[in-house]
C-alpha positions in Angstrom: 162.2 99.3 135.6 164.3 101.0 138.2 162.6 103.6 140.5 164.4 105.8 142.9 162.4 107.7 145.7 164.1 110.6 147.5 162.3 111.0 150.8 161.2 108.4 153.1 158.0 110.0 154.4 154.5 108.4 154.1 154.1 109.2 150.5 157.4 108.1 149.3 157.3 104.8 151.2 153.7 104.1 150.1 154.6 104.6 146.5 157.4 102.2 146.9 155.6 99.4 148.6 152.5 99.5 146.3 154.6 99.4 143.3 156.9 96.8 144.5 154.0 94.7 145.7 152.5 94.7 142.2 155.8 94.3 140.4 158.4 92.4 142.4 160.8 92.3 139.4 161.1 96.1 139.4 164.1 97.5 141.4 162.8 100.1 143.9 164.9 102.2 146.3 164.3 104.8 148.9 166.7 107.3 150.3 165.9 109.2 153.5 168.0 112.0 155.1 166.9 111.1 158.6 167.5 107.8 160.4 164.8 105.2 160.4 163.9 105.7 164.0 164.1 109.5 164.2 161.0 110.6 166.0 160.0 114.0 164.5 156.6 115.1 165.0 153.6 113.5 167.0 150.5 112.4 165.4 148.8 112.2 161.9 145.1 111.9 161.1 143.2 109.9 158.7 139.4 109.7 158.0 137.3 106.5 157.7 137.1 107.1 154.0 141.0 107.2 153.8 141.2 104.1 155.9 138.9 102.2 153.6 141.2 103.2 150.7 144.2 101.9 152.6 142.2 98.6 153.3 141.6 98.1 149.6 145.2 98.7 148.6 147.3 96.7 151.1 145.6 94.9 153.9 148.7 94.3 155.9 149.4 98.0 156.2 145.7 98.6 157.1 145.6 96.0 159.7 148.9 97.3 161.4 147.6 100.9 161.3 144.3 99.7 162.6 145.9 97.9 165.6 147.8 101.1 166.5 145.5 104.0 166.0 143.3 105.9 168.4 139.9 106.3 167.1 137.3 109.2 167.7 133.9 109.9 166.5 133.2 113.3 168.3 134.6 116.8 167.6 134.4 119.0 170.7 134.6 122.7 170.5 135.5 124.5 173.8 134.5 128.2 173.6 133.9 130.6 176.4 133.2 128.0 179.0 131.0 126.0 176.8 131.5 122.6 175.2 129.8 121.8 172.0 130.1 118.2 170.7 129.4 117.1 167.1 129.3 113.3 166.6 129.5 111.1 163.4 132.9 112.4 162.1 134.9 109.2 162.0 138.7 109.9 162.3 141.7 108.2 163.8 145.0 109.3 164.9 148.3 107.5 165.0 151.9 108.3 165.8 153.8 109.6 162.9 156.8 107.4 163.8 154.4 104.3 164.2 153.1 105.0 160.7 156.6 105.4 159.3 157.7 102.1 161.1 154.7 100.2 159.6 155.5 101.4 156.1 159.2 100.8 156.5 158.6 97.2 157.8 156.2 96.5 154.8 158.7 97.8 152.3 161.3 95.5 153.7 159.0 92.5 153.6 158.3 93.4 149.9 162.1 93.8 149.0 162.2 97.6 148.6 165.8 98.8 149.3 166.0 101.6 151.9 168.9 103.8 153.0 168.6 106.2 155.9 170.8 109.0 157.1 171.6 109.9 153.4 171.5 113.4 152.1 171.0 113.5 148.3 172.0 116.8 146.6 169.7 117.7 143.9 172.5 118.6 141.5 173.7 115.0 141.7 170.5 113.4 140.8 171.0 112.9 137.2 174.6 111.5 137.6 174.1 109.4 140.8 170.8 107.8 139.5 171.6 107.8 135.8 170.2 104.3 135.5 167.0 105.0 137.2 163.9 105.3 135.0 161.9 107.3 137.4 163.0 109.5 140.3 160.3 110.4 142.9 160.9 113.7 144.6 159.3 113.3 147.9 161.7 115.3 150.0 159.1 117.4 152.0 157.7 120.9 152.2 161.1 122.4 151.9 162.1 120.3 148.9 165.6 121.1 147.6 164.7 119.1 144.4 161.7 121.4 143.7 163.9 124.4 144.3 166.7 123.2 142.1 164.2 122.4 139.2 162.0 125.4 139.8 162.1 126.4 136.1 160.4 123.0 135.4 158.1 122.5 138.3 157.2 126.3 138.5 156.4 126.3 142.3 154.9 129.1 144.2 155.0 129.4 148.0 152.8 131.8 149.9 153.6 132.2 153.7 150.4 132.5 155.8 150.2 134.8 158.6 149.4 132.8 161.7 152.1 131.4 164.0 151.9 127.8 165.0 153.8 125.0 166.8 153.4 121.3 167.5 153.6 120.0 170.8 152.5 116.7 172.5 151.0 115.8 176.0 150.4 112.8 178.1 146.8 113.9 178.5 144.5 111.1 177.0 141.4 112.2 175.1 138.6 110.3 173.4 137.7 113.0 170.9 139.2 115.7 168.7 139.2 118.9 170.7 139.5 122.5 169.7 140.4 124.6 172.8 139.7 128.2 172.1 141.2 130.6 174.6 140.8 134.3 175.0 143.9 136.0 176.5 145.1 139.5 177.3 146.9 139.7 173.9 144.4 137.9 171.7 142.9 134.5 170.8 144.7 131.2 170.8 143.4 127.8 169.6 144.8 124.4 170.4 144.0 121.7 167.9 144.2 118.4 169.8 143.7 114.7 169.4 145.0 111.4 170.9 147.4 109.5 168.6 148.4 106.6 170.8 147.8 105.4 174.3 148.2 108.2 176.7 149.7 110.6 174.1 148.0 113.5 172.3 149.0 116.0 169.7 148.6 119.8 170.5 148.9 122.2 167.7 148.8 125.8 169.0 147.8 128.6 166.7 147.5 132.3 166.9 147.9 135.4 164.9 151.3 137.5 164.9 150.1 140.2 167.3 149.0 137.6 169.9 152.3 135.8 169.4 154.3 139.0 169.9 152.2 140.1 172.8 153.0 136.9 174.7 156.7 137.4 173.9 157.0 133.9 172.3 160.4 133.3 170.6 160.8 131.1 167.5 163.4 128.7 168.8 162.6 129.0 172.5 160.8 125.7 173.0 161.1 125.5 176.7 160.0 129.1 177.1 157.0 128.5 175.0 156.1 125.2 176.7 156.0 127.0 180.1 153.8 129.8 178.8 151.3 127.6 177.0 151.1 125.2 180.0 149.9 128.2 182.1 147.5 129.4 179.5 146.0 125.9 178.9 146.3 124.5 182.4 142.7 123.8 182.7 142.6 122.0 179.3 145.8 120.0 180.2 144.3 118.7 183.3 147.6 118.5 185.1 149.5 116.8 182.2 152.7 118.3 180.8 153.4 119.4 177.3 156.1 117.5 175.4 158.6 119.0 173.0 159.9 117.6 169.7 161.4 120.2 167.4 158.4 122.4 168.7 159.6 125.6 167.0 157.1 128.3 166.0 156.5 128.6 162.3 154.3 130.2 159.6 152.6 127.7 157.2 154.0 127.6 153.8 151.3 127.1 151.1 153.1 125.3 148.3 151.7 124.8 144.7 153.5 123.5 141.7 152.2 124.2 138.2 154.0 121.1 136.8 154.3 117.9 138.6 157.2 116.4 136.6 160.5 117.4 134.9 162.1 114.9 132.6 162.1 111.6 134.5 161.7 113.4 137.9 158.0 113.4 139.4 157.1 115.3 142.5 155.1 114.0 145.4 153.6 114.9 148.8 154.3 118.2 150.6 157.0 118.8 148.0 154.2 119.1 145.4 151.3 120.7 147.4 150.8 121.5 151.1 147.5 121.4 152.8 147.1 123.2 156.1 147.0 121.0 159.2 143.5 122.3 160.2 141.9 119.8 158.0 144.4 117.1 158.7 145.2 116.4 155.1 149.0 116.6 154.6 149.6 112.8 155.1 146.4 111.9 153.6 147.1 113.9 150.5 150.6 112.4 150.1 149.3 108.8 150.4 146.4 109.2 148.2 148.7 110.8 145.6 151.2 107.9 146.2 148.3 105.4 145.3 147.7 107.4 141.9 151.4 107.7 141.1 151.9 103.9 141.7 148.8 103.1 139.6 150.1 105.3 136.8 153.6 103.9 136.9 152.3 100.3 136.8 150.1 100.9 133.9 152.3 103.0 131.7 155.9 103.3 132.8 157.3 100.4 131.1 156.1 101.7 127.7 156.2 105.5 128.4 157.3 107.3 131.5 155.9 110.5 130.4 152.4 108.9 129.8 152.6 107.6 133.4 153.3 111.1 134.7 150.5 112.4 132.6 148.1 109.8 134.0 149.2 110.7 137.6 148.6 114.4 136.9 145.1 113.6 135.3 144.1 111.5 138.3 145.1 113.8 141.1 145.3 117.3 139.9 141.8 118.2 140.5 141.2 116.3 143.8 144.5 117.8 145.2 143.4 121.2 144.2 140.0 120.7 145.9 141.7 119.6 149.2 144.1 122.4 149.0 141.4 124.9 148.4 139.4 123.6 151.3 142.5 123.7 153.5 143.2 127.2 152.3 139.6 128.3 153.3 140.0 126.5 156.6 143.4 128.2 157.3 141.8 131.6 156.5 139.2 131.2 159.1 141.7 130.5 161.7 143.7 133.6 160.6 140.6 135.6 161.3 138.8 133.6 164.1 138.5 136.8 166.1 135.9 137.9 163.7 133.5 135.2 165.0 134.5 135.8 168.7 131.2 137.7 169.4 129.0 134.7 168.3 126.9 132.7 170.6 128.3 129.2 171.4 126.5 126.9 169.0 126.9 129.5 166.1 130.6 129.6 166.7 130.7 125.7 166.7 128.9 125.7 163.4 131.5 128.0 162.0 134.2 125.7 163.1 132.6 122.6 161.7 131.6 124.3 158.4 134.6 126.6 157.9 136.2 124.6 155.0 132.8 124.6 153.2 133.0 120.8 152.6 130.7 120.3 155.5 127.2 121.8 155.3 124.0 122.1 157.3 122.5 118.9 155.8 125.9 117.1 156.3 125.7 117.8 160.0 122.0 116.5 160.1 123.3 113.2 158.8 126.3 113.2 161.3 124.7 114.5 164.5 121.0 115.7 164.3 121.1 116.6 168.0 124.1 119.0 167.4 122.0 120.7 164.7 118.8 120.8 166.8 120.8 122.7 169.6 122.3 125.0 167.0 118.9 125.7 165.5 117.4 126.4 168.9 120.0 129.0 169.5 119.5 130.4 166.1 115.7 130.7 166.5 116.1 132.3 169.9 118.6 134.8 168.6 116.3 135.7 165.6 113.4 136.2 168.0 115.4 138.7 170.1 116.6 140.6 167.1 113.4 140.6 165.0 110.4 139.6 167.0 109.7 136.7 164.5 109.1 133.5 166.5 110.1 130.4 164.5 110.8 128.1 167.6 107.7 126.0 166.8 107.6 125.9 163.0 111.5 125.6 162.7 111.8 126.2 159.0 115.7 126.5 159.0 117.4 130.0 158.8 116.8 129.9 154.9 113.1 130.5 155.4 113.2 133.3 158.1 112.2 136.8 157.2 114.7 139.7 156.7 114.1 143.4 156.7 116.0 146.1 154.9 114.4 149.5 156.1 110.7 149.0 155.6 111.1 146.2 153.1 110.5 142.7 154.4 111.5 139.7 152.6 109.8 136.4 153.1 113.0 134.4 153.0 116.6 134.7 152.5 116.8 133.5 148.9 117.4 136.0 146.0 117.4 135.3 142.3 120.7 136.7 141.2 121.0 139.2 138.3 121.4 137.2 135.1 121.7 138.9 131.7 119.2 137.7 129.2 120.6 139.6 126.1 117.0 139.4 124.7 115.9 142.8 124.0 115.2 143.8 120.3 117.8 146.4 120.1 115.8 149.2 121.7 116.4 148.2 125.3 112.6 147.5 126.0 111.9 144.3 128.0 109.6 142.1 126.0 107.5 138.9 126.6 110.7 136.8 127.2 111.6 139.0 130.1 107.9 138.9 131.4 107.8 135.2 131.3 111.3 135.0 132.9 110.9 137.3 135.8 107.2 136.6 136.5 107.7 132.9 136.2 110.7 132.8 138.6 108.8 135.1 141.1 106.4 132.1 141.5 109.5 129.9 142.5 109.6 131.0 146.0 112.6 133.4 146.0 112.0 136.4 148.3 113.7 138.8 145.9 114.0 138.9 142.1 116.8 140.8 140.6 116.7 142.2 137.2 119.8 141.8 134.9 121.9 144.9 134.7 119.7 147.7 133.3 121.4 150.4 131.5 120.9 154.2 131.8 121.5 155.2 128.2 122.0 153.6 124.7 125.6 154.0 125.1 125.7 152.4 128.6 124.6 148.9 127.3 126.8 145.9 127.3 125.1 144.5 124.2 122.3 145.4 121.8 120.2 142.8 123.7 120.5 144.6 127.1 117.5 146.3 128.8 117.4 150.1 129.5 115.6 152.5 131.8 116.0 155.8 129.8 112.6 156.2 128.1 108.9 155.9 128.7 108.4 152.6 126.7 111.1 150.9 128.9 109.6 152.2 132.1 106.1 151.0 131.1 107.4 147.5 130.3 109.2 147.2 133.6 106.2 148.6 135.5 104.0 145.8 133.8 106.5 143.1 135.0 106.7 144.5 138.5 103.1 144.8 138.9 102.4 141.3 137.8 105.0 140.0 140.3 103.5 141.9 143.1 100.0 140.9 142.3 100.7 137.2 141.9 103.5 136.4 144.3 105.2 137.2 147.5 108.5 138.2 145.8 110.0 141.6 145.8 111.7 143.1 142.8 115.1 144.9 142.6 116.3 146.9 139.5 120.1 146.6 139.2 121.2 149.8 137.4 124.7 150.1 135.7 126.7 151.3 132.9 128.9 149.0 130.9 131.9 151.3 130.6 134.8 149.8 128.5 132.9 146.5 128.4 130.1 147.9 126.4 129.3 147.5 122.7 130.0 143.8 122.7 128.4 140.7 121.1 125.6 138.7 122.9 126.6 136.5 125.7 126.1 133.4 123.6 128.2 134.8 120.8 131.8 135.9 121.2 131.4 137.4 124.7 133.3 140.6 125.5 134.2 141.1 121.9 133.1 144.0 119.8 129.9 143.6 117.8 130.7 141.8 114.6 129.0 144.5 112.4 131.6 147.4 113.0 129.0 150.1 112.0 126.9 149.0 115.0 129.4 149.7 117.7 129.2 152.8 119.7 131.9 155.0 121.4 132.9 153.7 124.9 134.0 155.6 128.0 135.9 154.4 131.2 137.9 155.6 134.2 141.1 155.4 132.1 141.7 154.7 128.4 142.5 151.0 128.7 140.8 148.6 126.2 139.4 145.2 127.4 141.3 143.2 124.9 144.5 145.1 123.8 144.5 145.3 119.9 140.9 143.9 119.7 138.6 146.0 121.9 137.8 149.8 121.4 140.0 152.1 123.4 137.6 153.9 125.8 137.7 157.6 126.2 138.8 158.7 129.9 135.7 160.4 131.3 136.1 164.0 131.9 134.1 166.0 134.4 131.2 167.0 131.8 130.9 163.3 130.9 130.7 162.2 134.6 128.1 164.9 135.2 126.1 163.6 132.1 126.1 160.0 133.3 125.3 160.9 136.8 122.1 162.6 135.6 121.4 159.5 133.6 121.4 157.4 136.8 119.2 159.9 138.5 116.5 159.7 135.8 116.8 155.9 135.9 116.1 156.1 139.6 113.1 158.3 139.2 111.6 155.8 136.6 112.5 153.0 139.0 110.2 154.7 141.6 107.3 155.1 139.2 107.7 151.5 138.0 107.2 150.3 141.5 110.6 148.6 142.2 111.1 147.6 145.9 114.9 148.2 145.8 117.6 149.7 143.5 121.1 148.4 143.3 123.9 150.3 141.8 126.4 148.0 139.8 130.0 148.9 140.9 131.5 145.5 140.1 132.8 143.2 137.3 134.9 145.9 135.5 131.8 147.9 134.3 132.0 151.8 134.5 131.7 152.2 138.3 133.8 149.3 138.9 136.5 150.6 136.6 136.9 153.6 138.9 137.2 151.4 142.0 139.9 149.0 140.8 143.6 150.2 140.7 144.0 147.9 137.8 141.6 149.9 135.6 141.8 153.3 137.1 145.1 155.0 136.4 144.0 158.5 136.5 146.2 161.4 138.1 143.3 163.7 139.1 141.1 163.6 142.2 139.3 160.5 140.9 142.4 158.3 140.7 145.2 157.1 142.9 144.1 156.5 146.5 141.1 154.4 147.3 139.4 157.5 148.7 139.8 159.1 145.3 138.8 156.0 143.3 135.6 155.9 145.4 134.8 159.5 144.7 132.7 159.1 141.5 130.7 155.9 142.4 129.8 157.6 145.7 128.7 160.8 143.9 126.4 158.7 141.7 125.2 156.6 144.7 124.4 159.6 146.8 122.6 161.3 143.9 120.4 158.2 143.5 119.9 157.9 147.3 118.7 161.5 147.4 115.9 160.6 144.9 114.9 157.1 146.1 112.4 157.0 148.9 113.8 156.9 152.3 111.7 154.0 153.4 113.1 151.7 150.5 116.5 150.2 150.7 119.3 150.6 148.2 122.1 148.0 147.5 125.5 148.3 145.8 127.1 145.3 144.0 130.9 145.2 144.3 133.8 143.1 143.3 135.4 142.0 146.5 138.6 141.0 144.6 140.0 141.3 141.0 141.6 137.9 141.2 144.8 139.5 140.2 147.9 140.8 142.0 147.9 144.6 142.4 144.0 144.6 142.3 141.5 145.1 145.1 142.3 143.7 148.5 140.1 142.7 151.4 140.9 146.0 153.2 139.8 147.8 150.1 136.6 145.8 150.1 135.9 146.7 153.8 136.6 150.4 153.2 134.4 150.4 150.1 131.6 148.7 152.0 131.8 151.2 154.9 131.8 154.1 152.6 128.7 153.0 150.8 127.1 152.2 154.2 127.8 155.8 155.4 126.2 157.2 152.2 123.0 155.3 152.9 123.5 151.8 151.4 121.6 149.1 153.1 123.1 145.9 151.5 126.4 145.1 150.0 126.1 142.4 147.2 129.5 140.9 147.1 130.7 139.3 143.9 134.2 139.2 142.4 136.4 139.4 139.4 135.5 140.0 135.8 137.5 143.3 136.1 140.3 142.3 133.6 140.4 139.5 131.2 143.5 137.8 132.4 142.1 137.3 136.0 143.2 134.2 138.0 140.2 133.2 140.0 140.2 130.4 142.5 136.9 128.5 141.8 135.1 126.0 144.1 131.7 125.7 145.8 130.7 129.0 147.5 134.0 130.4 146.2 133.2 134.0 146.9 131.3 133.6 150.2 134.4 134.6 152.2 134.2 138.0 150.8 130.5 138.5 151.9 131.7 137.1 155.3 134.3 139.8 155.6 131.8 142.5 155.0 129.2 141.0 157.4 131.7 140.4 160.2 134.2 143.2 160.2 132.1 146.5 159.6 129.1 144.4 160.3 127.1 145.6 157.2 124.2 143.4 155.8 125.7 141.4 153.0 124.7 139.1 150.2 126.7 136.2 149.0 126.8 134.9 145.5 128.9 132.6 143.4 128.6 128.7 142.9 126.0 128.3 145.6 123.9 125.5 144.3 122.3 123.7 147.2 119.7 124.7 150.1 122.1 123.1 152.3 124.8 125.6 151.4 122.3 128.5 151.9 121.6 127.3 155.5 125.2 127.0 156.1 126.0 130.4 155.0 123.2 131.9 157.1 123.9 129.8 160.2 127.5 130.7 160.2 126.9 134.5 159.6 128.8 134.6 156.3 126.0 136.7 154.7 122.3 137.8 155.4 121.0 137.0 152.1 122.1 134.4 149.4 121.8 135.0 145.7 121.3 132.1 143.5 122.4 132.5 139.8 122.7 129.6 137.3 120.5 127.1 139.4 117.7 129.5 138.9 118.0 129.1 135.1 117.3 125.5 135.1 115.2 125.3 138.2 113.0 128.3 138.8 111.4 126.6 141.8 114.7 126.4 143.7 113.3 128.1 146.9 110.0 126.2 146.9 111.7 122.9 146.3 113.9 123.6 149.2 110.9 124.6 151.4 109.3 121.3 150.7 112.4 119.5 151.6 112.7 121.2 155.0 108.9 121.4 155.6 109.0 125.1 155.7 105.4 126.1 154.8 104.8 129.7 153.6 101.7 130.3 151.6 102.9 133.7 150.3 105.5 131.8 148.2 103.0 129.7 146.4 100.4 131.2 143.9 96.8 130.1 144.7 96.6 128.2 141.4 99.6 126.0 142.6 98.5 125.3 146.2 97.4 121.8 145.4 100.8 121.1 143.8 102.4 122.6 147.0 100.7 120.0 149.3 101.8 117.2 147.1 105.4 118.5 146.9 105.6 118.7 150.7 104.2 115.2 151.2 106.7 113.7 148.6 109.6 115.7 149.8 109.1 114.5 153.4 109.2 110.9 152.3 112.2 111.6 150.1 114.1 113.4 152.7 113.7 110.6 155.3 114.8 107.9 152.6 117.8 110.1 151.5 119.0 110.8 155.1 118.7 107.1 155.8 120.7 106.1 152.7 123.4 108.8 153.4 123.9 107.3 156.9 124.1 103.8 155.7 126.6 104.9 152.8 129.0 106.6 155.2 132.5 105.1 155.4 132.7 102.0 157.7 133.6 102.8 161.4 137.1 101.3 162.2 137.9 100.1 165.7 141.1 98.8 167.2 141.3 95.0 167.1 142.2 93.2 170.4 
């Protein structure tokens, strides 16, 4: 085999040395445009976990890196004169040039051919390297090969908004430091770590307005150095900043749909870029190099394409997870001003948990003292704001009370609305619903949401959906609500909605969103505009006229009156997921030319009219909520600015809580999934207009709930699917944290509760001990 690597960065060199080590008989060559001893950049960062992987792959490389790196355990956040330190992180920094020299030396030892100062034109690849079986494109974030073969790789590049530049300093440091600075023009952060003796990396980052305000210029390195030395004089402690191509840039977020074209495979930043705020660029490149080398060694002699497929299969998902975490981290730094009014430890918690991979429980394992101080601050703030004193019982934020108007919830856990599709065709809740809702109310959640309950027969999603348009339905709901109130501490919310163009479909476990199989059973549909859900399959809805809107508004008013009589504690208007109200809000589904279409103000008009009509009927002491889609997951759809404006409009109309979901507006949405994947939307509502918000979406652990609450991403957390298989999610979490609340347990179950708390205490101690022991090994410099 002959393998040619274009690009002598860490990924390309590591691919070459691992492959050559395993197959000395293969011909492997590396071409790099820079000279071998060019010193571009400052430091790179690895975690203990990554170092363990290096140790297992090539001990000589590991030993040489270990002898050169600067190791730290603490992360220190400096904010408004306070320093908050979090231990137990386990990272090292080393000079980029040192790392490259180590990899180059190891390649030479193994017989890898290397040429430096050679510019390879992508149009010459196929001719110049016609004898190569594999060509590895590792030519960096501005990859010319990726651009030349873009029809094959299908890359996309998104330029992010913050400005940043890399500098160095002679200031030593024994920890990773985040220095946050307030200036007359805005906030600046310096990401700082030592990478070799007496040298540290300083990455300065700020938004465009702050950058412009200070008069920075893209290529004026000396001028930027002088200004930054003045701003960060206290942090630099008399040490100068060092320059090395320290130009200002915007971060390019690179993603490739395909990782190979013919015999060319892409690697490193050329393939996918991860923001420096989680220190993953070099890590990502070298871990992908391991997978590529493994795949080549296993398959390449027989089938190069099979090798490329194996590489893709092994790394596609891990790469996307890292990139997603980096994107979330990056987004927080783009909006760090939204957290600027926080208390010091709350701000530090946000910094530590910003990428969602670190949670409250992770921090307990890493540094219980850091969490204790963050909790102390949280309980003190909660006492000031609410009068509830939790400083002695310390139940975690998850088990604090929360008020909306006169309604007090016993904790912050909500059972999310989840369609059951179990009515018999008449919209009347039956025994299934009673068992489902009352049973879950005994699980400890503070609020139980009904599934979307429809205002008329033609407002239903399916024939199995419940309604609130006749006396029989009202009586059935009242029976359920009364039993929940009589036997648990839970409150109950009726979610009211109209399916719009997504109505008259099959049950959820059948062919979802498709018309009812028996054509005679389908009913006429209406929507903001005459756009079918599935073109050529779904029914074309009628565009609602004014009489139709008036009729439906009356239906919502009547449903609200019935909700009062049935004893519901809160009512929520469903304006999300492409249902009728949501179809008015989204520009993708509202193409009207009258006063209900066009601008966001116009698109909001009808949903607001309906909400105001409901609010006028609903008792003033009881809260109302609105569920919205924070994004349509599609270009041209709802933006964050739209979400904030929508939240403000409903707040001004008397809404008390914005329930922030996302998507399901159109069938060809392009969501970005992951843990807590919609929480950033609730966070925007909570921190910009500062309206009470509820987060929902892939929240599966109590640790995530506490993280969301601690970092002010939402006030309530709705748990959906986990409640389907574990109705006792909240009580189980209460036992785990030792948060006693007798209101959450039925008298009949109290003896079980006592046992649950005893067993959970022992289990938690054992689990935390195992997690600490299972942490990656701590690596220290030899000699």
